[in-house]
N, C-alpha and C positions, 0 to 999 in steps of 0.2 A: 144531756145536760150541758148547759152552756156556762162558760166561765166568763166572769167579768174581766174587763181589761185590767182592773186593779189586781185581781187574783192572778191573771196571766203575768203581770208585771212582777208580783211578789214571787211567783214560781220561777220566773226567769232570773230574778235577782238572787234567789236562794240557790238556783242551779249555778249561777256565776260564782257566788260565794263558795259553794261546794267545790267548784273547779279551782278557784284560787287556793282553797285549803289543800286540795290535792296537789296543786303545783308547789305550794309551800312545803308540803310533806316530801314531795319528790325532790325539791331543792335541798332539803335537809339530808335526805338519803344520799344524794349525789355528793354533798359536802362530806358526809360521813365516809362514803366509799373512797373519795379522793384522799381524805386524811388517812384512811386505812391503807390505801395503795401506797401512799408516801411512806408510811411506817414500814410496810412490807419491803419497799425498795431500799430503805435505810438498813433494815435487818439483813437483807440480801447483800448489800454492800459491805456491812460489817462481817458477815459470814465469809465473803470473798476475801476480805482483808485478813481475817484470821487464818483462812486456808493458805493464803500467800505467805503469811508469816511462818506458819507451820512448815510449809514446803521449803521456804528459805532456810529455816533452822536445820531441817533435815539435810539440805544440800550443803550447808556450811559444815555440818558434822561429817558428811561424806568427804568434803575437801580436806578437812583436818585429818581424817583417818588416812586418806590417800597421801597427803603430804608427809605424815609420819612414816608410812610404808616407803615412799620414795626416798626420804632422808635416810632411813635405815638401810635401804639398798645402796644408797650413795656411800655410806660409811663402809658397808661390806665391799663395795667395788673398790674403794680406796685401799682396803686391806689386801684385796686380791691383786691390785696393781702393784702394791709394794712387794707382795710375794713374787709376782712376775718379774719385777726389777731385780730382786735378789737372785732368782734363778738365772735370769739373763746375764747378770754380772758374772756369776760363776761360770756359766756356759761360755761366755765371751772370753774368759781367761783361758779356758781349754782351747777354744777356737784360735786364739792368738798364738798359743803355744804350738798348735798344730801348724799354723802358717809359718812360724819361725823355725820349725823343724827342717833341717837341711834335706833330710831324706824325702820329706813330703814335697819340697820345692823341686828336687831332682825328678821325682816321679811326675810331678805336674809338668815340668819342662819337657820330659820325654813324651808324655801323652799328648802334648799339643805343640804345634810348631812355634807359636808365639806365647810368651809367658803373659798370662793375664794377672793383673794385680787384683787380688781379692780384697774385699773391704776389711778393714781392721776391726770392725765391730759388726756383730750380727743383729744389733737392735739399735733403734733410735727413738727419741722422744720428740714428738711433734705437738702433742696435745696432752696436757696434764691437768684436767679439771673434771669434776663430776657435777651432775645436776643437784640443785639444792632448792628447797622451797622455804621461804621465810614468811611468817605471818605477821602482818602489821595489824593495827587495831581494826581496820575496816577492809583489808584486802590481803590476798596472797600474792607473793612475788616469786615467780619462777626465775631462778638465777643459777649461778654455779659457784662451786668452791674450788679454788686452785689447790692442786696437790703438789707438794715438793717431794718428788721421788728421790731426790738426792740429799735430803736432810739426813743427818746422822742422829741416832738416839742420843739423849742427853748423857748417858753414861759413856757411850762410845766417844762423844765429843769431849767429855771431860778427860777421858783416858788419853785421847789424842793431844789435848792441850798439855797434860802432864808430861807426856812423852816429848813433846816439843820443848817444854821447859827444861827437862832433864838434858836433852840434846844441846840446848843453848848453854846450859851451865857447863856441860862437858866441854863444849867448844870454847867457852870463855876460860875455863880452867886450863885447857890445852894452850890457849893463847898466853895466859898468864905464865905457865911453866916455860913456854918458849921464850918469852921476853925475859924472865928471870935468869934463864941460862945464858942469854946473850949479854947480860949485864956483867 
């Protein structure tokens, strides 16, 4: 069977139209896939952001917990340093009494040809601060707190002030009595 050129032309044209339709369908599928891939990329980016936020929150909580531990240890260290100071002060008094003891000096002179001058104190303070972590709104600051090992308790300071006042009054009264006797 022979086909006429018109029939051939129509068959070719319908084949071309079919191919165009297939290309259009393929183009729609590609557009749909690109849109779907973009949505997946956006969802993946959102998931990564949420994971980062979660990890950041967990890390900040860890830092807060560690800063609380460090600050608690810092306060405990301050207490222990004050305990050390109290014991050192009392021990130093004994040490100085021992140095002032003439028998001890005589023994020391006899045991060595040259008299060595012993230090008058068995302890010194060169560094008196402890680590401290402060939290600002958006960051942690590792710093230190100074410790005054030589501060007196408020009651002790108050008693010392009263004692000084009494001694001043006694001195003033003695001066007054002395002046009144001279008149």
